[in-house]
N, C-alpha and C positions, 0 to 999 in steps of 0.2 A: 299189741295194744288194742284195747277195745274202747269204744265211745258209748257213753250212757247219757241219755237225755231225759230230764225230768220236767214235766209241765203239769202243774197242779193249781187250780184256782178254787178258792172258797168264796162263794157268793154271799153277800150280806143281805139278810132279810130285815127290811126296815121295821122297827118296833112300833107298837101302837103309841102314838104321841101323847104321853101324859103331861101334866103340868110341869113336873120336874125335868122330863126329857126336853120339853120345849124351852125351858129356862136354860138348860145346859147348852142346847143348840144356839140360842141367842148369845150366850156368853162367848162361845167359840166361833160365832159367825157362820154356822153350818146350816145350809138350807136343806129342806126335805129331799129335793132332787139329788143333792150331793150325797146325802146319807144313803139314798137308795142305790147310788152308783158305786158305793164303797165295797171293797172286797180285797182279799189277799191273794196275790199271784206268786207262784214259785216256779221260776224257770232256771234251769241249770244244765249245763252240758259239760261232762267230765271225760277226760281221757285217762284211762287207768290201765296200768300194766300189772301182770302177775307179781305178787309180793309187794305191791304198793300199800302205803298207809294213807288213807283219806281221812282227814280230820275236819269235821264240820263244827265251827265255833261261832260265837256271837252272844249277845245278851239274852237273858231269859225272855221268852215270848217272841223271839225273832224267827222261829220256824225251823230250828235245827232238827228236831225230832221228825218233822214232816218230811224234810229232805231225806233223812236216813230211811224212813219207812217206805218212801216212794222208790228209793234206790233198791231196797230189799225186794220189792215187788218185781223188779226187772230180772233179778237173779233167780235161776231155777232153785226150788226149795231143797233139792237133793245136794246142791253144791254149797249150801250156806248153813250157818248156825247163828242164833241170836241169844246173847247171854240172858236176856229177860225171859226166855222160854225154857231155860234149863231148870229142871226140878231137882230139889235136894234129895238124895237117896236117904233111906232110913235103915238103921241097924247095921251100918257098915262104917268102918273108919275111912278117913280120906284116902290113905294109900290103897286100901282095898277097892275103893271106888274107881281108881284109875285103871283103864284098860292097858293091856300090854305087860311087859316084864317090870320087875321091881324098880330097877334103876331108871327106866324110861318114865315111869310114873312119878318117881321122886324128882326127876329133873323138871318135869312139867309143873309140878307143884312149886318148885323153886322159882321157875320163870314167873309164876303168878305171885311170888312173894310169900309163899307158905313153906317155910323151911324150919320152923320150930318143931322139935320132935313131939312135944305134947299136942301141938295142933295137928300134925300129920297123923297121930294115933287117936285123934278124937273123931267124933261124928259131926257131919255137916250141920245138923240141927243145933248143935251146941256152940257153934262159932258165933263170933260177933258179926254185925251186918257187913263190916268191911271185909272180914275174912270170908264170909259167904260169897261176897262179890268176887273175891279173888279165886275162890274154889270154882265158881261158875266159869271164870276165865280159864282156869286150868282144864276144866272139863271141855270147854270149847276148843282149846288147843289140841286136846287128845282126840277130838272127833275127826280130825284129818279132812276137814272141809276146805274148799278153795276160798271161801269168804267167811269172815267173822264180823258180825255186826254187834256193836255195843253202844247203847245210848247212855248218856251221863257217865262217860268213861272216866273211871277213877274219881268221880265227884265226891264220893263218900269216904275217901281215904285221906289220912293225913298227908300233907303235901310231900314229905320226904318219901314215904312209901309210894305215893303216886308217881314220883319221879323215877324211882327204881323200877316199878312195874312198866312204866312207859319206855324206859331204856331197854328192858328185857323184851318187850313186845316188838320194838324196832329191830332188834337182832333176830328174833324168831321169824319175823315176816320175811326178812331177806334170806335167811338160811333155808327156809322151807317153802318159799314162793307162795305164802298165804297172804291174801289181800284182806286188810282190815278197814272196815268202814266205821268210824268212830264219831261220836258227837259229845260235846261238852262246852260249857261256858268258860271253863278254866283254860288259860293260855300259859300258865307257868310251867307246863310240862313240854312245851313245844321243842325246846332245845334237846331234851332227852328222847322225845318221841320221833323227832325228825320226819315229819310227814312229807310224803312225796307230792300230795295234793292237799292244799289248804283251802277250805271253802269257808268264807266269812259272810255270815248273814247279818244284815242290819235291820233294825226295827222298822225302818222306812220301806223295807221290802226288797232292797237291792242285794244282789248276790255277787260276791267277788271271788274268783277262782285264781289261786296262785300255785304254779308248779315249781317244784324244786329244780334248780338248774344243776 
């Protein structure tokens, strides 16, 4: 088990007080000094085992992406892959894009929810946005890295597909000792994903960490 600590603060730069800003401050009872002191602080301490799934959730604007990015900075670049940085190959079918033998590639595509034959024999550029996301996930699984990072995990998928992918990721993590660091506002996939570490961010700035017993 390893312990990871995140501490990040964004200082607020007081704006030039215009008439509209002054009126807004009066409406909410906000003083100039209080405005100058405002800032966002992210503090989080996580205990993570190999093969754990860490799921960062909370409402939009609560700082999920910030925590994910700060955690990614702690992990050696050679040990991790981020779905957002995976580029789509050109001129190759999905199955030809997968490293390794045919059956292994087909299995990884299936884990990512890509098991339609016409999809598998198509090119990544011709996929829908949801299919492109799942192809990036399959590519990340094939990279054989210790950590996989994914912001907005399954956010652009229909919820049934999202549940299936979440369930598959849960099984993959345990069987291959791959650690997933995921972030999304969606909580409907928690039962299928079964995260080992649940990080809940609130708009007020509070962070709650819940470990699966």
